[in-house]
N, C-alpha and C positions, 0 to 999 in steps of 0.2 A: 781656250782663247780669251774668256772672259774673266778668269782668274789672274788679276795682275797684283804687283807689289803693294798698291794703295790699297786694293780690296783686302789683302791678308792682313796687311797692317791694321786696317780698320776693324777687322773682326777680332784679332788678337788684342786689341786695346780695349773692347768694348766689356763692361760688366755684366750686359745683358746677351751676350751670345754664349752658347755652348760651346765648349772647345772640341768641335766633332764636325769634320767636313766629309761629305760623300762626293766623291769624283768619280765616274765611271769612265775610267781610262781604256777600257776594252782590249787593249793590246800595246806591246812595247817595240814591236817590230815595224820596221818602216814600209815594207813590202805589205804588210797586212794592214796597218793604219791606212795607207794609201788606197788598197782595195776597198776599206770600209769608208772610205772618203771621209774620214776624220779631219779635222782642222790643224791639228798638230802632228809632228814627226816623232820620233823616238828622242833626238837630241832636245827638242823643246820639252817633251814631256818630261825627262829626266831633271832638266834644268828647273821647270816648274816646281815639280815634287820636292826638289832639294831644297828650293828658297821656302817653300811652306814649311818644312821641317825647322829651317834656320830661323824664319821670322816669326814663327808661331809655337814656341817651345810648349810641348805638353799636349798639343792637338791630336786628338784621336783621327785616323784618317781611314774612311771605309771607301774601297773600290770594287768594281766588278769588272770580269773580264770575259771575253768568248773566244773559246778555242774550237778548231775544227773549221774555222771560216775558208770558204774555197781559196786555194792558193796557200794556205799555211803548211810551211814545209817543217821537218823535223827540226831544221835550225833554228826557224821562227819560234817554233814552240820550246826550245831550250833556252832562247834568249828571254822568254816571257819567265820560265821556270827560274831562271837566274835572277831576274829582277825581282820577283816575289822574295826570293830569298834575300837578296840584298837590302831591299826596302823595309821589309819587315812591317807589312801594313797591319794595324790592330784589327782590322774588320775587313773581310774580304769575302767575295763571292764569285763563283765561275759557273758559267753555262756551256753547254756543247752546242755548236751551230747546229740549227735546224732550218731548213728552207721555208720561209712563209710564202705562199702564193701571193703573186702581184708586188713584191717587193724586188728592188734591183737585184740585191743578192741572189734571189732565186734563178735569176738569168744566167749566173755565172756557171759554166760547164766546164773550164779548165781548173785542173788541182783540185777537184772536189775530195774531200777528206771522207772516207767511209764513217759511217756513223760509229761503228764500234771504236774505231781509233780516235774518233772526237770525245768519245765517253772517256776511253783509258786516258787520254790528255787532261780532259777535266778532274778526273779522279787523281791524277799525279798532282796536279796544283793542290787541290784541296787538302791531299795527304801532306804536302810540305807545310801549308798554311796551318794544319792541325798542330804540326810540331811547334810552329812559331806561335800560335796563339797558346798552347800550353805551357811554354817557357815564360811568356808574357804573363799569365795568370798566376803562375807559380811565384813569379818575383812579386805579387802584390800580397802574397800569405804574410800575417804580421802586420800588416798595414792597415789604417784606419781611412775608410772612403765615405764620402757624403753619397747617400743612396735614396734615391726618391721611391718611396713605397707605392706599388702599382696595384697590389691586391693581398687578399689572404689565403694562404693554403688551408690552414686550420687554426684553432685558437693559439696565439703566440708564436705562430710561424707565418712569415709574409714571403711575397715575392717583390722585388725591386730591381732598380737598375741604376747604374752609375752614369755619369755625363757621357761616357764613351759608347753608351747603348741606345741605339734607336728602339721603339717599341716593335714588338712583334719580329724582328728580324734579327737582333744581336743578343750579346749575353743577358744572362739573368741572374740575380743576386737571391740567393736562397737565405734569410735572416730570420734569427730568433728574436722576439721580442722587440720593442717594448709592448707589453699587452695593450689592446685598445689602440694602436697606431692606426691612424686615418689614412686612407687612399689618398694620395696626393701630398702627404707630409713628407718631410725628410727625416733622415735617422744617420746618425754617424755609425758606420758599421765596420768593426774589426774582422779582417777576412781570417777565416780558420783553415779552411781547405779550398782548393782549385781544381778544376779540370779544363779541357780545351775551350768549352763555351759556356761554364757556370762557374760562378762562386759561392761559397758559402760563408756566412760569418753571423756574428752576435752584435746585436746594438749595444752601443757603450753610452 
């Protein structure tokens, strides 16, 4: 509810903002969103995310989802899986619901999803996201990206990340050269290989 067109336009126009936005949507089904007491329903969420793509071309979008929330039906889960397939998030994490003592959700007793089923739903979403991430990364092979050097693996081999990668949670770029690169410096890197969550390249 706090991300409106004015904010999106301001972020998109700024030279000082990395084109990366983390929005924890949690779900896309109206019933689950209502049970979670989220502020937006499915229609509003879909519209917001569509405007984000339209008004901020090139932004990398990260989100997190929660599956197995009490009351989540197979239909609710399938709607979420379909949305993940449709939107093609650059970065995505999924958690299986686990009741935390003292929270409102822990008091929900109807429609409890067995832990094994919640985990299976989580695994299905992550498998779909892995397919999406692999395709996105494969499309980067042959391109030259600006990479922030984060550390040294061994002499002449470094770890870095692109503007689409937050430290410690997102993709890593394994790069060769230049020797003596300093942590915190930038390098233009030609991407030579790609997997679902890592890139390998050469500084040019």
